[in-house]
N, C-alpha and C positions, 0 to 999 in steps of 0.2 A: 484524594479521589484521582483515579486514573484519567489521563486525557483521552477523549473519545471523539472521533470524527463525526459522530452523530450530534455533537454539541456545536451550535452555530459559532461561538467564540473560538473554539478549537479549529473548526474548519476555516474560519477567517484568518487565524494565525498561520495555518499551513499555506493558504493562498498568498498571504503577504510575503512569506518566505520564498515561494516559487516565483513571485513577481520580481524578486531580487536576483534571480537566476538569468544568466545570459548564455548564448550559444558558445561562448568561448570558455566557460567554466570547465575546469579539469577535475577528474575524479581524484579524491584523496586516497582511495583504495579501490580495489577491483579493476575490471577492464572495460566497464561500460562507458560509452560517451554520454554526454548530457542528453542527447536526443534519444539514445537507446534507453536511458533511465526513464525519461518521460513516457516513451511508448510502453515500456514495461509496466510502469505504474498505472497508466491508462488501461492497459489490458487487464490487470488485476482488479482495478476498481470497477470496470465495466462488468467483469464476471461476478463480483460480489453483489453489485446492485441489480443485475439483470437475470442471473441464473439461479435456479433452485435445483437441488439434487436430493434424491431420496436419502433419508437419514440412515447412513451406514452405522454399524456398531462402532463406538469409540473404544479403542483399546486402552489398557491401563497406561501404557507408554505414552499415548497421545494425551491422555488426561493429565499425567504428570508434566509433560512438556508444555501443555497449555498453561498450567498453574505457574510454572517457572517463567515462561516467556511473557505471559500477559500480566502477571501480578507480582513477580519477585524481581526479575531482571529489569534493570533500568532501560536498557536498549537491546535491540536485536543485534546478534553477533555479526561482525563483518565477514564478508565472503561466503555466506551461506548460499547454497544452490537452491533455486526455486524450481517450480514445476517447469518442465520442458516447454509446455505450451506458451509460457510467458518469457521465453528466451528471445530477446530482440537483437542479439548480436548480428551486425551486418544488415539489419532490416530497415534502417532509417536513412534519411537524407538530411544532412545538416541544414539545408536550405528550408526545411519544414519545421524548424525549431519553434517558431511562433504558433504554428498550427498545433503542434504537440503540447505546448504550454497552455494554449487556450483550452484544449480538450481536458487537460489535467484540471484546470480551474473549474470548468463546467462540471466535471464528474465529482470533484470534491464538494462543490456547492449542493449536489444532489443528496449527499449523506444526511445533513440535518433536515432536509425536506422529506426524506423517506418516511412513509407511514406504514409500509408493510413489513412483516417479519423477514429478516435475512436468513434464509434457511440452507444456504450452500454449506456443504460439509467441508471443513478446512483440511487440506492434505496432510498437515502435520499435527493439528490439534483435534481433529475429529469434529463431532457435532458441537458447535458453539452457538451461544445465544446471539440475538441481534446486538445487544450491548457489547458482548465480547467481540463481535465483528467490528464495532466502532473503535474499540481499543486496539485491535489488531491492525486495522486500516490506518489509524493514527501512527502507531509504532512503525509500520511499514513506510509510510510517507516521510516520517521524521528520519528514519534510517537513511533513505536515499537522498533527502535534502542535506543531511549532515555529510553524506558521501561526497557531495559537491560543495561543501563549505557554506551553505546558506541555512 
């Protein structure tokens, strides 16, 4: 069974990992600082939990990418570019590390508490179910925590 951020144990596992993160952790790949990564994850999670968008038509390419990324590949590939709106390069202050990490934890705790459908259309995967959002969110958080060695 795929790890899913909508599951309380999985969310707690991600929270335990982020609690091992410090402001001095360095990226093992990519150019984000630890604060930029936390702000990026917070922006993405806030969007997943709070926004809904009309169900655009999912292309065959998006469907195939969804199956590969969510069900076949063990991890998201390194250095993939995300949506421009979630680019946090130069948008953080290292002194705010604790605030970014606290918000990360707060948002991750909201996933298993969520009772409404997550209807946001994914930019790469198209229309995905609430359960698929839980898988995608877990893989995204895992990807960035591995990026910083936790």
